[in-house]
ZATORVO-217987 format. One record per atom (N, C-alpha, C): x, y, z. Coordinates in steps of 0.001 Angstrom, whole numbers, padded with zeros to 6 digits, always signed. Example, Ala and Ser with C-alpha at 12.3 -4.5 7.8 and 13.67 -1.06 7.14 Angstrom:
% ZATORVO-217987
+013190-005690+007800
+012300-004500+007800
+013200-003300+007800
+012850-002250+007080
+013670-001060+007140
+012900+000030+007870
//
This chain:
% ZATORVO-217987
+000864+004826-034778
+001303+006425-034673
+001894+006527-033300
+002693+007778-033567
+003748+008040-032256
+002424+008635-031149
+002493+008094-030051
+001698+008690-028918
+002287+010163-028122
+001928+010845-028350
+002247+012143-028000
+001405+012613-026600
+002424+012808-025647
+001936+013189-024355
+002521+014293-024262
+001557+015375-023786
+002006+016713-023362
+000658+017749-023425
+001301+018886-022936
-000224+019790-022886
+000010+021210-024420
-001208+021322-024373
-001291+022479-025450
-000802+023630-024756
-000405+024838-025557
-000035+026082-025194
-001080+026654-024785
-000627+027333-023447
-001967+028093-023168
-001037+029634-022742
-001718+030711-023111
-001347+032130-022424
-002204+032768-021344
-001641+033998-020905
-000670+034627-021505
+000606+033999-020961
+001921+034090-022045
+003304+033912-021590
+004348+034855-021815
+005268+034472-021311
+006490+035378-021726
+006768+035288-023020
+007450+036309-023616
+007544+036711-024982
+008890+035603-025680
+009917+035160-024537
+010709+034098-024831
+010052+032797-025214
+009474+032531-023988
+008662+031226-024000
+007595+031220-025145
+007049+032109-025668
+006238+032231-026629
+006864+031805-027924
+008173+032574-028131
+008793+032542-029108
+009607+031149-029526
+009720+030531-028514
+010829+029319-028465
+009528+028330-029125
+008296+028103-028283
+007222+027500-028875
+006925+027838-030555
+007037+029013-030611
+006426+029333-032096
+007275+028913-033136
+008831+029130-032832
+009784+028449-033723
+009465+027317-033982
+009350+026440-033098
+009055+024992-033372
+007730+024474-033968
+006435+025330-033929
+005635+025271-034608
+005799+025632-035992
+006375+026293-036421
+006814+027176-037459
+007600+025943-038080
+008371+025008-037827
+009373+024076-038166
+008455+023064-038469
+007489+022622-037665
+006472+021575-038051
+005857+022063-039389
+005233+023237-039265
+004420+023717-040514
+005383+023607-041936
+006812+024085-041756
+007741+024544-042871
+007685+022742-043314
+007921+021616-042379
+008107+020510-043174
+007002+019797-043684
+005866+020182-043142
+004359+019654-044093
+004328+020856-045248
+004958+021860-045223
+004780+022709-046623
+005973+022203-047587
+007183+021852-047287
+007614+021173-048183
+007500+020230-049001
+006210+019305-048339
+005825+018340-048894
+004528+018344-049457
+004199+019815-049648
+003241+020190-050077
+001633+019952-049443
+001794+020039-048132
+000650+019772-047345
+000563+021195-046421
-000792+021377-046820
-001258+022389-046199
-002527+021910-044685
-001773+022334-043346
-002577+021594-042373
-004151+021997-042290
-004301+023310-042463
-005929+024080-042475
-006874+023818-041368
-006279+023078-039956
-007085+023085-038902
-005906+023061-037665
-005002+024316-037953
-004106+024486-037035
-004615+025472-035600
-004361+024944-034645
-004650+025730-033346
-004233+024951-032178
-004415+025704-030847
-003793+025178-029755
-004081+023994-029191
-005663+023579-029395
-005438+022194-029214
-004880+020872-030372
-004581+021441-031225
-003749+020251-032225
-002228+020677-032052
-001623+021252-030744
-000238+021560-030816
-000191+020959-029434
+001135+019916-029290
+001269+019656-027988
+002325+019964-027590
+002880+020129-026172
+004187+020377-025459
+004885+019441-024773
+005793+018713-025122
+006178+017544-024515
+007114+017629-023406
+006885+016946-022366
+007495+017198-021346
+009025+017734-021329
+009704+017326-022257
+011014+017551-022738
+011111+019008-023319
+010058+019763-023526
+009993+021140-024144
+009589+020541-026177
+010024+019498-026411
+009445+019391-027779
+007902+019704-028187
+007929+020632-029170
+006461+020860-029659
+006199+019846-031099
+005147+019383-030878
+004482+018657-031976
+003457+019320-032411
+003129+019312-033903
+002217+019701-034766
+001146+018533-035041
-000094+018333-034459
-000892+017321-034645
-002179+017475-035427
-002817+015984-035711
-004045+016345-036819
-004028+016849-038003
-003633+016179-038745
-003532+016443-040436
-005085+016190-040780
-006251+015967-040049
-007114+015148-040633
-008053+015958-041844
-007733+017352-041833
-008484+017872-042787
-007172+018897-043590
-006211+018192-043602
-004820+018647-044324
-005309+018620-045873
-004501+019772-046887
-004770+019639-048287
-003451+019250-049031
-003528+018714-049809
-002484+018050-050470
-002337+018459-051877
-001089+019481-052242
-001239+019891-053447
-000485+019352-054474
-001315+018850-055646
-000446+018393-056482
+000395+019275-057558
+001321+018544-057785
+002595+019471-058828
+001580+019580-060279
+002042+020746-060980
+001216+020864-062340
+001885+019548-063212
+002572+019127-063102
+003012+017514-063905
+001996+016615-063757
+001638+016454-062390
+000996+015495-061954
-000910+015394-062338
-001146+016581-062413
-002531+017007-062609
-002992+018385-063068
-003974+018338-063691
-004475+019660-064406
-005130+020404-063630
-005675+019431-062481
-006725+020373-061478
-005986+021359-060561
-006647+022322-060240
-005904+023431-059353
-006216+023056-057957
-005269+022519-057406
-005071+021870-056082
-006379+021309-055408
-006613+020048-055712
-007673+019604-055120
-007644+019213-053781
-008779+019361-052918
-008889+018895-051819
-009059+017467-051437
-008225+017037-050880
-008216+015574-050208
-008315+015381-048610
-009813+014693-048258
-010239+014592-047043
-010756+013303-047030
-011159+012889-045924
-012004+011565-045856
-013313+011806-046730
-013763+011337-047758
-014871+011161-048476
-014768+012367-049451
-013791+013076-049416
-013522+014331-050451
-014344+015246-050069
-013940+016516-050653
-014675+017868-049971
-014681+018640-051401
-015825+019505-051273
-016234+020241-052508
-015994+021687-052249
-015668+022530-053394
-015505+023609-053285
-016685+024435-053012
-016323+025313-051860
-017290+026220-051146
-017927+025642-049963
-017043+024452-049540
-017408+023727-048270
-016383+024168-047190
-016866+024546-046017
-016118+025341-044977
-015401+024133-044049
-013877+024161-043871
-013395+022879-043347
-012429+023654-041905
-012556+023162-040821
-011684+024076-039956
-012203+024579-038537
-011883+025117-037828
-012327+025883-036762
-012287+027244-036647
-013469+027773-036393
-013946+029185-036770
-013061+030330-036468
-012388+030262-035277
-011619+030995-034633
-010209+031411-035243
-009904+029901-035875
-008453+029889-036429
-008368+029577-037771
-009369+030009-038406
-009523+029946-039941
-009180+031630-040840
-008257+031024-041837
-007754+032247-042562
-009020+032765-043369
-008902+033994-043781
-010181+034651-044295
-010834+033748-045523
-009868+033625-046172
-009841+032831-047639
-010933+031460-047431
-010304+030831-046175
-010797+029354-045483
-011840+029896-045113
-012258+031142-044599
-013744+031142-043889
-015093+031320-044929
-014359+031865-046008
-015151+031897-047246
-015468+030814-048172
-014759+029680-048083
-014723+028413-048384
-014241+028381-049832
-013158+029545-050108
-012605+029371-051335
-011651+027845-051798
-011616+027655-052658
-010824+026613-053173
-009446+026617-053489
-009284+027873-053513
-007806+028070-053430
-006882+028566-052159
-006889+027398-051437
-006104+027596-050101
-005132+027026-050056
-004222+027615-049538
-002565+026800-049633
-002034+027511-048064
-000724+027178-048360
+000134+027240-047123
+000245+028503-046468
-000383+029321-047352
-000753+030816-046531
-001587+030888-045366
-002839+030127-045531
-003781+029902-044660
-003241+029455-043397
-002269+028349-043143
-001306+028046-042025
-000754+029085-041466
+000059+030066-042328
+000793+031275-041759
-000281+032033-041083
-001464+032140-041726
-002471+032975-040995
-002720+032799-039464
-003135+031269-039922
-003348+030436-038261
-002293+030792-037216
-001040+030421-037890
+000068+030817-037102
+000314+032197-036340
+000013+033312-036982
-000184+034545-036287
-001217+034794-035391
-002415+033981-035451
-003664+033979-034438
-003216+033272-033440
-002410+032038-033493
-002003+031265-032397
-000964+031725-031474
-000251+032542-032175
+001189+033160-031351
+000605+034547-030700
-000417+034825-031443
-000872+036254-030537
-001847+035458-029246
-002469+034575-029181
-003204+033702-028344
-001980+033302-027109
-000716+033162-027386
-000157+032714-026570
+000404+033720-025637
+000858+035119-026629
+001326+036181-025939
+000111+036668-025036
-001086+036806-025138
-001980+037602-024328
-002984+036685-023637
-003078+035508-024449
-004201+034504-023401
-005441+034782-023965
-005557+035933-025167
-007275+036098-025510
-006852+035510-027131
-008426+035217-027379
-008369+034704-028763
-008793+036107-029541
-008146+036012-030773
-008269+037188-031659
-009216+037525-032235
-010077+036461-032781
-011314+036480-033435
-012409+035692-032331
-013390+036393-032376
-014318+035503-031418
-016028+036286-031652
-017006+035483-031466
-018356+036190-031448
-019113+035174-030787
-020402+035361-030874
-021441+034704-029858
-021630+033343-030536
-021610+033410-031907
-021684+032041-032636
-020680+031783-033846
-020790+030650-034427
-019917+030584-035469
-020041+031252-036609
-021258+032000-036807
-021182+032940-037666
-020778+034283-037622
-020857+034670-036343
-020305+036155-035822
-018609+035778-035928
-018313+034705-035427
-016806+034406-035282
-016246+034578-036920
-016941+034065-037729
-016354+033937-039210
-016549+035305-039951
-017451+036236-039294
-017564+037647-039858
-016616+038249-039373
-015856+037995-038059
-015152+038573-037387
-013722+038375-038097
-013573+037284-038592
-012369+036988-039434
-012349+037310-040821
-013334+037860-041214
-013292+038049-042578
-013086+039294-042528
-013812+040320-041716
-013786+041925-041687
-013038+042397-040637
-012835+042036-039574
-012273+043063-038689
-010525+043047-038667
-010089+043944-038654
-008600+044054-038517
-008042+043648-037383
-007332+043061-037305
-006785+042366-035861
-006183+043486-035158
-006444+043606-033664
-005820+044631-032661
-004408+043953-032458
-003344+044393-032547
-001857+044187-032162
-001463+045046-031075
-002350+045808-030382
-001732+046586-029335
-001338+045925-027867
-001909+044658-028017
-001630+044315-026510
-000395+043166-026646
+000137+043254-027861
+001423+042353-027959
+002592+042925-028056
+003813+042605-027621
+005338+043196-027523
+005694+043848-028846
+006294+044886-029066
+006644+045639-030512
+007443+044897-031041
+008325+043841-030695
+009067+043217-031479
+008623+042195-032383
+007381+041687-031911
+006652+040734-032734
+005763+041294-033590
+005155+042842-033657
+004326+043118-034252
+004412+042731-035897
+005469+043337-036348
+005833+043133-037628
+005452+041749-038387
+006058+040727-037618
+005692+039122-037719
+004235+039304-037870
+003372+039831-036979
+001993+039435-036673
+001369+040211-037859
+001971+041006-038298
+000932+042133-039286
+001170+041315-040475
+002490+040864-041007
+002612+040103-042177
+001958+038661-042204
+001747+037947-041064
+000767+036886-040849
-000685+036974-040967
-000750+038143-040578
-002512+038672-040409
-003097+039191-041636
-002251+039356-042794
-002927+040174-043923
-004285+039634-044306
-005235+040109-044672
-006455+039667-045280
-006248+039056-046348
-005714+039670-047342
-005384+039541-048308
-004320+038262-048889
-004201+037214-048750
-002865+035988-048930
-001973+036460-049694
-002346+037594-050857
-001021+037882-051639
-000287+038902-050776
-000665+039428-049801
-000032+040461-049110
+000874+039834-047848
+000359+038590-047387
+001025+037873-046604
+002299+037333-046490
+002816+036664-045505
+004065+036213-045494
+003997+035017-046504
+004875+034632-047311
+004731+033670-048274
+005147+032390-047760
+006375+032509-046882
+006888+031136-046354
+006797+031005-044976
+006592+030109-044169
+006777+030036-042730
+007805+030326-042131
+009297+029714-043458
+010602+029794-043093
+011112+031017-042991
+010572+032333-043233
+010741+033347-043425
+010691+034122-042123
+010262+033694-041194
+009484+034625-039964
+010787+034918-039178
+011849+034175-039472
+013098+034702-038686
+013551+036135-039169
+013390+036532-040181
+013652+037544-040853
+012983+039146-040215
+011635+038530-039753
+011010+039591-038994
+011170+039493-037719
+012025+038679-036837
+012318+038836-035314
+013661+039313-035225
+014244+039890-035955
+015381+040343-035806
+015677+041392-034348
+014362+041761-033972
+014784+042725-032719
+013862+041737-031769
+013531+040838-032102
+012796+039911-030757
+014105+038946-030074
+013616+038553-029031
+014759+037622-027974
+015004+036360-029003
+016429+036359-029745
+016680+035170-030527
+018449+034211-029589
+018125+033245-029306
+019288+032431-028789
+020407+032418-029732
+021718+033028-029463
+022508+033242-030336
+023892+032477-029595
+024791+031945-030752
+026039+031422-030006
+026737+032340-029435
+027475+032343-027957
+028497+033003-027510
+029697+033298-028386
+030457+034233-028301
+031807+034362-028570
+032728+033450-027876
+034071+033217-028421
+034930+032552-027561
+035492+033477-026171
+035167+034950-026566
+035705+035428-025557
+034803+035749-024389
+033449+035444-024797
+032423+035855-023597
+032524+034426-023219
+032733+033314-023882
+032794+031878-023280
+033838+031805-022236
+035029+032393-022439
+036310+032465-021669
+036108+033140-020604
+035207+034158-020558
+034897+035171-019411
+033957+034440-018648
+032860+033785-019573
+031784+032923-018573
+032707+031842-017752
+033295+031188-018368
+034017+029959-017806
+034762+030506-016416
+035248+031654-016696
+035867+032488-015470
+035049+032586-014265
+033761+033247-014712
+032869+033725-013825
+032504+032087-012945
+032180+031078-013976
+031682+030078-013496
+032554+029214-012561
+033628+029415-012585
+034750+028859-011781
+034469+029660-010346
+034675+030741-010626
+034650+031439-008954
+033697+031273-008119
+032253+031272-008778
+031192+031315-008248
+030907+029460-007869
+031653+028689-008587
+031591+027122-008228
+032539+027167-006751
+033657+027866-006760
+034424+027892-005762
+033758+028217-004274
+033031+029473-004656
+032249+029980-003190
+031281+029192-003149
+030332+028486-004379
+029637+027921-003609
+029771+026161-002786
+031034+025798-003150
+031563+024535-002446
+031920+025317-001174
+032546+026171-001120
+032841+026776+000136
+031893+027151+001064
+030967+027732+000512
+029453+027873+001348
+028920+026590+001765
+028795+025643+001073
+027981+024223+001221
+028838+023848+002388
+030344+023775+002327
+030972+022898+003477
+030861+023543+004415
+030962+024949+004577
+030473+025580+005949
+029166+025417+006455
+028290+025488+005461
+026646+025181+006035
+026883+023643+006472
+027141+022768+005849
+027438+021137+006032
+027906+021073+007796
+028860+022046+008005
+029805+021731+009263
+029184+022299+010400
+028376+023668+009813
+027611+024106+011032
+026029+024178+011011
+025638+023097+010532
+024177+023017+010439
+023691+022216+011759
+022445+022659+012187
+022017+022209+013355
+021680+020873+013135
+021336+020062+014325
+020563+019057+014280
+019461+018553+013347
+019154+018085+012802
+017624+018007+011812
+016783+017584+012834
+015602+018194+012734
+014375+017976+013230
+013724+016780+012490
+013666+015428+013284
+012773+014245+012342
+011234+014667+012300
+010999+014637+011038
+009594+014952+010972
+009106+013704+010216
+007738+013721+010924
+006833+012376+010606
+005833+012496+010183
+005323+011734+008914
+004158+011636+008474
+003267+010844+008907
+001931+010866+009629
+001037+009656+010207
-000384+009876+009909
-001001+008698+009525
-002064+008884+009448
-003034+007751+010730
-003763+008557+011612
-004410+007728+012606
-005819+007651+012729
-006235+006664+013070
-007810+006187+012889
-007811+005742+014463
-008787+006165+015032
-009313+005899+016519
-010681+005173+016431
-010892+003924+016716
-012100+003564+016723
-012670+003551+017891
-014155+003818+017897
-014666+003987+019286
-015544+002806+019740
-015652+002347+020627
-016267+001301+021204
-017503+001257+020970
-018255+000115+020609
-019757+000023+020143
-020849+000980+021215
-021418+001624+020481
-022240+002746+021435
-022019+003843+022107
-020739+004214+021642
-020092+005770+021838
-020221+006685+020834
-020212+007696+021138
-020413+008760+019873
-019710+010238+020470
-019026+010580+019325
-018143+012135+019480
-019271+013053+019936
-019146+013697+020896
-019852+014697+021592
-019509+016349+021229
-018023+016318+020985
-017544+017342+021070
-016400+017718+020041
-016210+018822+019640
-014934+018624+018506
-013786+018429+018877
-012738+017749+018403
-011438+017136+018771
-010806+018383+018709
-009253+018254+019587
-008023+019124+019553
-006955+018385+019006
-005907+018884+018343
-004613+017898+018254
-003592+019065+018366
-002581+018346+019251
-001300+019084+019560
-000541+019833+018567
+000141+020707+018514
+000547+021562+017573
+001812+020355+016716
+002424+019747+017634
+003165+018954+017036
+002563+017361+016038
+001029+017535+016153
+000291+016480+015705
+000430+014572+016253
+000991+014834+017249
+001168+013613+017606
-000149+013235+018835
-000785+014142+019471
-001960+013948+020211
-003207+014155+020024
-004220+013743+020313
-005564+014037+019715
-006306+013992+021027
-007022+015032+021355
-007961+014948+022484
-009726+014968+022040
-010329+013835+022632
-011677+014203+022210
-012455+013686+023020
-013861+013748+022994
-014970+013615+023936
-016100+012869+023660
-015972+011799+023956
-017081+010752+023769
-018331+010494+024925
-019377+010019+024412
-020328+009553+025453
-021092+008445+025200
-021253+007558+026234
-021798+006426+026126
-023262+006464+026308
-024283+006340+025828
-025596+006533+026192
-025630+007576+026620
-026877+007256+028256
-026965+008705+029006
-025806+009120+029979
-024988+008349+029853
-023613+008474+030948
-023081+010138+030656
-022176+010325+031423
-021651+011536+031141
-020434+011395+030466
-020165+012329+029398
-019124+012372+028282
-017837+012573+029205
-016963+011850+028369
-015636+011372+028924
-014545+012004+028023
-013463+012629+028546
-012410+013005+027719
-011392+012163+027542
-011014+011874+026430
-009773+010794+025838
-008819+011742+025057
-007738+011024+025456
-006475+011503+024792
-005789+010228+024033
-005766+010532+022579
-005125+009463+021787
-003629+010033+021390
-002719+008943+021510
-000986+009232+021116
-000870+008205+019746
-000161+008688+019086
+000608+008445+017843
+000968+006853+018187
+002036+007031+019228
+002567+005672+019725
+002236+004716+020675
+000589+005143+020553
-000269+003929+021393
-001239+003379+020746
-001406+002124+020960
-002563+001428+020227
-003923+001819+020537
-004084+002616+022100
-005723+002658+022573
-005505+004208+023336
-006608+004880+022979
-006701+005950+023588
-007164+005758+025306
-006483+006909+025902
-006717+006765+027590
-007701+007760+027831
-008500+007434+029041
-009297+008433+029510
-008637+009181+030494
-008972+010572+030422
-008570+011583+031517
-009032+011588+032710
-008513+011049+033878
-009214+010919+035009
-009909+011815+035481
-011181+011968+036019
-011703+012991+036377
-012322+013924+035665
-012557+013381+034459
-013033+014391+033328
-014303+014540+032890
-015215+013638+033657
-016677+013615+033593
-017119+014644+033043
-018242+014556+032323
-018974+015795+031804
-017830+016931+030806
-016782+016449+030528
-015878+017480+029772
-016364+017488+028138
-016267+018850+027606
-016284+019630+026419
-015426+020357+025822
-015294+020551+025068
-014569+021421+023953
-013039+021658+024546
-012282+020430+024562
-011021+020378+024848
-010016+021384+023833
-008885+021622+024177
-007761+022473+023668
-006608+022275+024473
-005733+022315+023566
-004029+022204+024226
-003559+023325+024446
-002507+023412+025513
-001449+024498+025431
-000224+024182+024165
+000371+025496+024084
+001027+025358+022872
+002199+024293+022740
+002690+023938+024013
+003860+023091+024458
+003165+021785+024155
+001707+021283+024438
+001127+020071+024153
+001392+019429+025409
+001582+020041+026724
+001667+019089+027838
+000675+019294+028543
-000475+020151+028107
-001566+020318+029037
-002754+020445+028100
-003908+019865+028646
-005171+020188+027573
-005950+020552+028904
-006789+021898+028297
-008239+022303+029119
-009337+021836+028579
-010276+022234+029235
-011580+021706+028811
-012383+022296+029701
-013928+022262+029660
-014926+022796+030524
-015778+021371+030816
-016213+021530+032353
-016791+020571+032652
-017386+021071+034142
-018710+020888+034118
-019806+020870+035492
-019528+022516+035764
-019457+023201+034694
-019261+024885+035137
-018127+025302+035489
-017118+024775+035045
-015772+025139+035370
-014621+024930+034230
-014101+025794+034157
-012637+025711+033123
-011655+025020+034045
-011134+023671+033208
-010371+023137+034055
-008973+022593+033053
-007929+022086+033645
-007032+021909+032863
-006247+020476+033816
-005593+019586+032807
-005080+018491+033163
-003396+018194+032362
-002811+017520+033264
-001524+017332+032202
-001521+015904+031463
-001042+016389+030290
-001307+015267+029335
-000549+013919+029887
+000439+014096+030550
+001312+012897+031057
+000357+012315+032121
-000712+012628+032702
-001147+012102+033859
-001510+013047+034908
-002643+012679+035717
-002792+013763+036816
-004403+014202+037015
-004622+014497+038016
-005986+014914+038422
-006208+016474+037808
-007556+016743+037362
-007451+017958+036564
-007682+019276+037572
-007337+020009+037118
-007075+021578+038098
-007942+022421+037838
-008878+023000+038639
-009793+023975+038504
-009317+025353+038264
-009921+026030+037311
-009269+027246+037068
-010255+028513+037086
-011654+028399+036772
-012544+029417+036748
-013803+028814+036948
-014888+029534+037244
-016450+029338+037301
-016849+029695+035805
-017733+028924+034808
-018078+029334+034210
-019609+029081+033969
-020611+029714+033095
-021796+029269+032912
-022029+028211+032091
-022184+028603+030874
-022308+027991+029636
-021113+028126+028736
-020099+027342+028462
-018657+027879+027817
-019454+027593+026060
-018520+028739+025085
-018541+028764+023887
-016994+028726+023331
-016397+027739+023864
-015125+027776+023318
-013664+028432+024089
-012573+027803+023991
-011350+028282+024479
-010229+028331+023711
-008766+028923+024381
-007883+028787+023543
-006837+029258+024378
-005724+028456+024269
-004312+028478+025118
-003383+029398+024372
-003167+030663+024770
-002294+031779+024251
-001051+031391+024545
+000185+032208+023632
+001466+031734+023750
+002233+032448+025029
+001265+033336+025628
+002032+034102+026715
+001352+033513+027670
+001139+031864+027748
+000375+031196+029161
-000521+031583+029603
-001648+032318+028763
-003246+032622+029415
-003730+031991+028638
-005138+031880+029212
-006374+031174+028165
-007408+032030+028173
-008122+031924+026867
-009038+033163+026818
-010284+032306+026420
-011184+032635+026984
-012401+031912+026739
-013830+032667+026959
-014887+031891+026117
-016100+032716+026409
-016947+032005+027281
-017092+032621+028677
-017845+031685+029571
-019656+031735+029844
-019924+032060+028817
-021422+032343+028780
-021685+032803+027113
-022972+032886+027059
-023414+033644+025538
-023021+034890+025517
-023041+035957+026526
-023275+037019+026278
-022186+037871+027302
-021014+036930+027713
-019860+037347+028648
-018937+038083+027969
-018614+037844+026504
-017638+038489+025793
-016353+037301+026053
-015418+037782+025407
-014085+036900+025614
-013407+037218+027262
-013089+036206+027914
-012448+036496+029395
-010928+036040+029092
-009987+036382+029966
-008621+035923+030018
-008420+035647+031372
-007466+034494+031578
-006915+034028+032895
-005711+033524+032770
-004855+033657+033580
-003423+033099+033579
-003848+031277+033556
-002812+030887+032943
-003375+029488+032907
-002712+028667+034294
-002144+029569+035080
-002183+029149+036176
-003165+029332+037524
-004118+030002+037196
-005352+030129+037660
-005266+031867+037965
-006389+032590+038627
-006506+033658+039027
-007935+034491+038334
-008034+035797+038774
-009070+036659+038556
-009417+036736+036960
-010536+036010+036552
-010611+036728+034786
-010436+038094+034556
-010026+038533+033651
-010163+039963+033028
-011011+039994+031876
-011916+040865+031787
-012896+040926+030557
-011829+041827+029286
-012064+040851+027994
-011309+041274+027012
-012260+042085+025752
-013418+041643+025567
-014104+042038+024669
-015595+042063+025371
-016789+042774+025087
-017961+043119+025664
-019122+043087+024659
-019822+041983+024288
-020819+042256+023169
-021710+043644+024074
-022720+044033+022867
-023562+045178+023309
-025057+044644+022725
-024979+043652+022033
-026413+043315+021341
-026439+044138+020361
-025794+045071+019690
-025808+046046+018526
-024475+045846+017777
-023877+046895+017577
-022920+047089+016536
-021603+045529+016794
-021237+045557+018198
-020497+044251+018798
-021191+043191+019023
-022627+042877+018367
-022987+041451+018507
-023708+041171+020035
-024502+040038+019923
-024759+039660+021146
-023860+038626+021787
-023202+038159+021115
-022134+037033+021531
-020712+037061+020794
-019622+036742+021605
-018414+036577+021362
-018050+035051+021368
-017524+034351+020512
-017616+033071+020726
-016463+032266+020185
-015796+031104+020389
-014868+030362+019850
-013518+030952+019407
-012814+031652+020280
-011543+032285+020217
-010446+031305+019535
-009794+031499+019027
-008542+030802+018495
-007286+031669+018443
-006198+031491+019382
-004728+032258+019478
-004240+032037+018047
-003729+032797+017563
-003049+032990+016301
-001640+033016+016688
-000676+032457+015479
+000549+032445+016209
+001244+033874+016370
+002109+033679+017370
+002951+035062+017762
+002428+035438+019142
+001268+035040+019732
+000418+035567+021100
+000262+036842+020864
+000057+037590+019710
-000689+039028+020193
-002447+039108+019642
-002558+037863+018964
-003741+038253+018167
-004579+036950+018423
-006086+037411+018508
-007000+036299+018901
-008095+036180+017412
-008418+034807+017064
-009479+035138+016032
-010816+034378+016895
-011883+035024+016479
-013083+034956+017074
-014440+035119+016637
-015443+034500+016791
-016741+034997+016019
-017636+035909+016723
-018287+036742+015942
-019152+037534+016690
-020526+037337+016086
-021543+036902+016973
-022699+036676+016620
-023735+037743+016649
-024222+038189+015700
-025645+039163+015816
-025875+040166+014573
-026664+040766+014598
-026887+041579+013232
-026339+042867+013372
-025490+043528+012365
-024843+044659+012550
-025562+045807+011491
-025927+046894+012084
-026699+047785+011335
-025720+048411+009939
-026065+048371+008789
-025476+049071+007827
-024427+047748+007044
-023991+046473+007637
-023125+045853+007041
-023569+044441+006579
-024930+044571+006116
-025564+043296+005656
-024833+042669+004527
-024166+043569+003665
-023023+042756+002700
-022029+042017+003195
-021803+042214+004718
-020513+041605+005099
-020920+040178+005863
-021995+039991+005954
-022210+038799+006574
-021678+037406+005689
-021074+036692+006526
-020316+035685+005913
-021096+034377+005873
-021638+033962+007153
-022150+032346+007300
-023146+032442+008146
-024278+031586+008113
-025260+031151+009179
-024671+030248+010011
-025128+030410+011420
-024868+029473+012487
-026064+029379+013185
-026508+027865+013618
-027901+027823+014180
-027548+027885+015675
-028252+029000+016397
-028327+029260+017937
-029719+028836+018448
-029796+027842+019351
-031082+027647+019811
-032048+027448+018529
-033279+028048+018784
-034383+027975+017846
-034120+029406+016570
-033079+030061+016931
-033063+030859+015645
-031623+030938+015049
-031595+031772+013870
-030524+031948+013228
-029685+033266+013570
-028423+033012+013649
-027544+034334+014135
-026651+034296+013030
-026252+035429+012748
-025154+035608+011307
-023931+035735+012143
-022874+035413+011507
-021399+035098+012117
-020502+036165+011356
-019544+036972+012367
-018628+037697+011788
-017363+037206+012380
-016289+037510+011656
-014833+036859+012348
-014068+038333+012485
-013600+038557+013950
-012702+039792+014267
-011458+039197+014678
-010345+040237+014598
-009153+039668+015213
-008894+040929+016302
-008294+040413+017518
-008581+041219+018828
-006770+041352+018909
-006310+042241+019133
-005033+043059+019356
-004808+043265+020601
-003968+042225+021642
-003633+042582+022970
-003134+044005+023034
-001897+044208+022132
-001318+045263+022473
-001900+046380+022841
-002749+046744+021476
-003536+047964+021320
-004818+048037+021839
-005409+046664+022205
-006618+046444+022667
-007635+047103+021688
-007678+046610+020656
-008247+047084+019579
-008642+045949+018624
-009666+046419+017944
-010259+045164+017023
-009377+045439+015774
-008703+044659+015176
-008215+045030+014340
-008441+044655+012511
-009426+043841+012502
-010322+043268+011158
-011734+043116+011700
-012640+043454+010822
-013645+043235+010922
-014608+042655+009534
-015492+042589+009696
-016297+041892+008358
-015608+042632+007249
-015185+042094+006084
-015593+040497+005825
-014084+040039+006063
-013579+039398+007346
-012087+039276+007330
-012356+037698+007036
-013239+037067+007296
-013063+035599+006827
-014402+034878+007240
-014371+033826+007187
-015496+032463+007476
-015271+032066+008784
//
């Protein structure tokens, strides 16, 4: 058999797309009906849309073959594997015609027309037309409930009403007649010669404009920035372990990390994509929590009670400020460094060249929490993201995650601070 690669139709979809698929489904059913075959198990799972847009109707395992009067005296016997008997229900409950759900023997191509309407409704709305808690409820819905067509476009309601008549005698008798009921729906028609001529003129003008624009753009385009993709693994010597979170430059070419060997002081290392081995930053003994400047030329870190910075290209660290116990830092685009110097210091800001720190935020042990930690400058240089530790009255539903702090559990919030207005932009639940 032919191998069909594709996906089943899933709604909701546009009217144009639904009708494009529906017309091909109808063509498949019409081909089967012309050969005296009723599908009896049409559903989205038995319809495949190939990558080129071709629609295939699959799985005729429950199909019924209608014998001609001259060849048989019986009334349309059902032919399936092992034969079937009158009164047996075959098919999928949500996609059965009422007469099929009742187990009637006189099931013909009009049952496929019913299910065609059910599938078209599902493609347009994304919802099953008949459903229930179990198979019995679903079959009862098919048999008794009148389909609600209020949520489908007006253009296709006449077609769906004719397909979904409970009485097969009132139903659309031939799937090939569906085009007669789609006169108001979008139908692709051949354009006239006059329209084709006008269209050709418009296309010619647009093509000329496009070519001219492309030539101008190519002539004046800036030098392309080379972008590379790389995957880097930095092996650690035996006995070393990472002791602080790493940092990466914005261009992704350099990573800073801290390792410790046994009981020795931690050491800051820089790993470059164009080097086989990482290099230690001289004078960075006891380093923790590194972060880079926006241009990637400097790396800042905390060590031995001080905020320090060092040139990535090499050089001795420069001391910027005294700190107690650091809780994160970030280098802003205005060339200032924002950091938390202790658990209850709040956020402090200092020029990257050094100077007197200024206070940005202040925990109060209540609504503002007891600690502001791990700031992260956001693009644009105006805002900084940071965590607030502590319980806020009346905001229990806004808690986002838990973080261990010493021997207790603190609840985290995320706030954004605006430097221009000196105000908090967002509070819980801004994020995690």
